[in-house]
C-alpha positions as MATLAB code, in Angstrom:
seq = 'XXXXXXXXXXXXXXXXXXXXXXXXXXXXXXXXXXXXXXXXXXXXXXXXXXXXXXXXXXXXXXXXXXXXXXXXXXXXXXXXXXXXXXXXXXXXXXXXXXXXXXXXXXXXXXXXXXXXXXXXXXXXXXXXXXXXXXXXXXXXXXXXXXXXXXXXXXXXXXXXXXXXXXXXXXXXXXXXXXXXXXXXXXXXXXXXXXXXXXXXXXXXXXXXXXXXXXXXXXXXXXXXXXXXXXXXXXXXXXXXXXX';
ca = [
     -14.538   17.829   -4.411;
     -15.292   21.477   -3.886;
     -12.260   22.857   -5.773;
     -10.699   22.493   -9.208;
      -7.850   20.016   -9.618;
      -5.382   20.129  -12.482;
      -5.106   16.750  -14.163;
      -1.738   15.088  -14.732;
      -0.530   13.819  -18.076;
      -0.567   10.037  -18.441;
       3.235    9.886  -18.293;
       3.399   12.026  -15.148;
       0.691    9.941  -13.517;
       2.538    6.713  -14.281;
       5.837    8.092  -12.967;
       4.320    9.389   -9.724;
       2.572    6.060   -9.143;
       5.630    3.890   -9.747;
       8.651    5.949   -8.641;
       8.256    5.488   -4.857;
       7.733    1.766   -5.381;
      10.872    1.479   -7.483;
      12.894    3.256   -4.789;
      11.404    1.055   -2.063;
      12.160   -2.030   -4.165;
      15.796   -1.004   -4.632;
      16.174   -0.489   -0.891;
      14.358   -3.742   -0.041;
      16.461   -5.922   -2.350;
      19.677   -4.151   -1.276;
      19.261   -4.604    2.473;
      17.493   -7.975    2.573;
      20.792   -9.961    2.630;
      22.021   -7.799    5.533;
      18.755   -8.266    7.421;
      18.834  -12.041    6.921;
      22.507  -12.180    7.979;
      21.478  -10.611   11.294;
      18.779  -13.190   11.973;
      15.703  -11.300   10.776;
      13.162  -12.299    8.108;
      13.019  -10.218    4.915;
       9.881   -8.597    6.350;
      12.274   -6.499    8.421;
      13.810   -5.162    5.194;
      10.330   -4.117    4.088;
       9.778   -2.350    7.422;
      13.028   -0.426    7.045;
      12.362    0.397    3.388;
       9.008    1.835    4.362;
      10.548    3.869    7.175;
      13.513    5.300    5.285;
      12.175    5.493    1.707;
       8.399    5.332    1.418;
       7.430    7.647    4.266;
       9.951   10.405    3.427;
       9.149   10.282   -0.290;
       5.343   10.229   -0.210;
       4.847   12.442    2.829;
       7.619   14.776    1.683;
       6.038   15.018   -1.764;
       2.686   15.978   -0.252;
       4.206   18.519    2.129;
       6.230   20.044   -0.719;
       3.107   20.550   -2.842;
       1.207   21.876    0.158;
       3.854   24.566    0.552;
       4.135   25.149   -3.197;
       0.400   25.737   -3.556;
       0.184   27.814   -0.379;
      -2.283   25.485    1.312;
      -2.782   25.829    5.056;
      -3.005   22.038    5.487;
      -2.870   18.850    3.447;
      -6.604   19.203    2.863;
      -5.669   22.019    0.513;
      -4.157   19.550   -1.965;
      -5.952   16.319   -1.022;
      -9.284   15.436   -2.587;
     -12.007   13.142   -1.293;
     -12.432   14.579    2.203;
     -16.223   14.770    2.070;
     -17.635   13.961    5.538;
     -19.819   10.920    6.089;
     -22.165    9.862    8.853;
     -20.671    7.548   11.487;
     -22.747    4.548   10.412;
     -21.622    5.023    6.811;
     -17.978    4.538    7.774;
     -18.843    1.186    9.332;
     -20.887    0.035    6.351;
     -18.523    1.179    3.605;
     -15.409   -0.147    5.338;
     -17.136   -3.496    5.850;
     -18.146   -3.608    2.177;
     -14.585   -2.835    1.093;
     -13.066   -5.510    3.337;
     -15.560   -8.174    2.254;
     -15.255   -7.456   -1.481;
     -11.468   -7.136   -1.310;
     -11.233  -10.364    0.678;
     -13.341  -12.191   -1.921;
     -11.204  -10.796   -4.753;
      -7.949  -11.837   -3.080;
      -9.352  -15.309   -2.415;
     -10.913  -15.919   -5.838;
      -7.978  -14.600   -7.860;
      -5.153  -15.953   -5.677;
      -4.448  -18.524   -8.383;
      -3.014  -15.776  -10.585;
       0.026  -15.597   -8.303;
       0.897  -19.193   -9.214;
       0.438  -18.418  -12.905;
       2.827  -15.465  -12.717;
       5.422  -17.221  -10.560;
       7.437  -18.626  -13.526;
       8.006  -15.041  -14.727;
       9.869  -14.176  -11.522;
      11.959  -17.303  -10.996;
      15.104  -15.210  -11.362;
      14.396  -13.644   -7.959;
      16.289  -15.744   -5.363;
      14.050  -17.417   -2.792;
      15.770  -15.640    0.083;
      14.970  -12.254   -1.511;
      11.245  -12.933   -1.666;
       9.056  -11.524    1.085;
       9.213  -13.783    4.124;
       6.866  -13.067    7.031;
       9.178  -14.909    9.442;
       6.698  -17.501   10.653;
       9.396  -20.049   11.360;
      11.359  -21.268   14.377;
      14.607  -20.442   12.549;
      14.293  -16.830   13.733;
      14.910  -15.811   17.369;
      11.754  -14.812   19.187;
      13.288  -11.469   20.171;
      13.965  -10.645   16.502;
      10.403  -11.493   15.543;
       9.056   -9.300   18.345;
      11.104   -6.363   17.028;
      10.043   -7.101   13.442;
       6.342   -7.242   14.239;
       6.468   -4.228   16.556;
       7.772   -2.211   13.598;
       5.257   -3.955   11.351;
       2.422   -2.694   13.568;
       3.700    0.879   13.691;
       4.635    1.139   10.029;
       2.774   -1.314    7.806;
      -0.446   -1.521    9.811;
      -0.781    2.164   10.756;
       1.622    4.765    9.327;
       2.252    3.530    5.784;
      -1.397    2.800    4.847;
      -2.434    6.276    6.004;
       0.312    7.975    3.991;
      -0.343    5.736    0.978;
      -4.028    6.620    1.001;
      -3.186   10.328    1.177;
      -0.710    9.994   -1.683;
      -2.491    7.516   -3.969;
      -6.204    7.999   -3.373;
      -6.137   11.565   -2.041;
      -3.603   13.085   -4.448;
      -2.937   10.875   -7.488;
      -6.321    9.281   -8.196;
      -8.279   12.547   -8.649;
      -5.486   13.914  -10.879;
      -5.393   11.012  -13.322;
      -6.007   11.984  -16.977;
      -9.646   12.654  -17.861;
      -9.237   10.732  -21.127;
      -9.056    7.465  -19.186;
     -12.755    7.906  -18.337;
     -14.296    4.677  -16.992;
     -10.873    2.984  -16.930;
      -9.437    5.477  -14.434;
      -9.922    3.452  -11.244;
      -8.822    0.139  -12.788;
      -5.652    1.650  -14.273;
      -4.938    3.399  -10.964;
      -5.250    0.066   -9.145;
      -2.993   -1.614  -11.697;
      -0.329    1.034  -11.175;
      -0.729    0.699   -7.404;
      -0.158   -3.055   -7.746;
       2.965   -2.498   -9.888;
       4.193   -0.060   -7.239;
       4.588   -3.046   -4.879;
       7.886   -4.081   -6.457;
       8.794   -6.389   -3.578;
       5.965   -8.794   -4.506;
       5.621   -8.726   -8.321;
       3.744  -12.018   -8.442;
       0.719  -10.393   -6.799;
       0.158   -7.801   -9.549;
      -3.146   -9.208  -10.820;
      -4.676  -10.205   -7.497;
      -3.588   -6.952   -5.831;
      -5.078   -4.914   -8.699;
      -8.444   -6.616   -8.280;
      -8.187   -6.704   -4.493;
      -7.699   -2.955   -4.114;
     -10.353   -2.142   -6.729;
     -13.278   -2.041   -4.220;
     -11.314    0.335   -1.983;
     -10.334    2.766   -4.744;
     -13.806    2.684   -6.302;
     -15.565    3.311   -2.988;
     -13.206    6.156   -2.058;
     -13.832    7.826   -5.429;
     -17.590    7.294   -5.372;
     -18.052    8.500   -1.799;
     -15.296   11.155   -2.117;
     -13.860   10.064    1.223;
     -10.286    8.809    1.710;
     -10.859    8.023    5.367;
     -12.821    4.868    4.582;
      -9.824    3.837    2.454;
      -7.438    4.498    5.323;
      -9.483    2.452    7.779;
      -9.954   -0.461    5.373;
      -6.277   -0.400    4.352;
      -5.092   -0.468    7.972;
      -7.486   -3.270    8.870;
      -6.469   -5.278    5.814;
      -2.779   -5.005    6.668;
      -3.490   -5.921   10.292;
      -4.440   -9.475    9.306;
      -0.797  -10.478    8.765;
       0.118   -8.747   12.021;
      -2.426  -10.790   13.979;
      -1.192  -14.009   12.360;
       2.392  -13.096   13.271;
       1.423  -12.153   16.805;
      -0.301  -15.498   17.365;
       2.749  -17.325   16.021;
       5.137  -15.395   18.300;
       2.876  -15.953   21.309;
       2.906  -19.725   20.690;
       6.684  -20.027   20.204;
];
């Protein structure tokens, strides 16, 4: 980073990490019954929550602070934009994907351990990717088209700008070596629509956040995040194609 960044208090950092997730969660749980009633999986509710809540909040927040601080572009308030060589993007993104994949695989058992804590959430309200013949093919095509646009491309880019580009470098200095881990924990809690994945998501996103901070480059985070989210899209696409 070539400019000075004012650190947030711990309370402010926690609020800015969790608030958009709380709003998305409220929207998701509110519209899921309506989405299901119209023959769509709850994944559609997540798409719509991202479109109408997450994007306006996080992008609007960044644009507001850009204007407030008189920056000519988002780079004026976003850290970690240090350029890398082309081959470094390939290597670092590959490292992130491999390490994150291992973490998600090794610690997937934690989701089963946490499941009893969230039994009060009705089964129909839990995230459903729609990989079932009970949904019309046309509805799944619409759902996964939005999934590609929003959850594979738009939302990861905005999330990386907001979380790794804006919030991570502003976390309190007193956290020291715990900064990245606590940031990842808050990012996991932010995903209120899948609370059972808190532990595995914390550890799974740790390689991404650490690499972005170490290399001072959010673009490797964006690429890895988009690629990671694309896995579910490919699985859904194959299922739809074989219906």
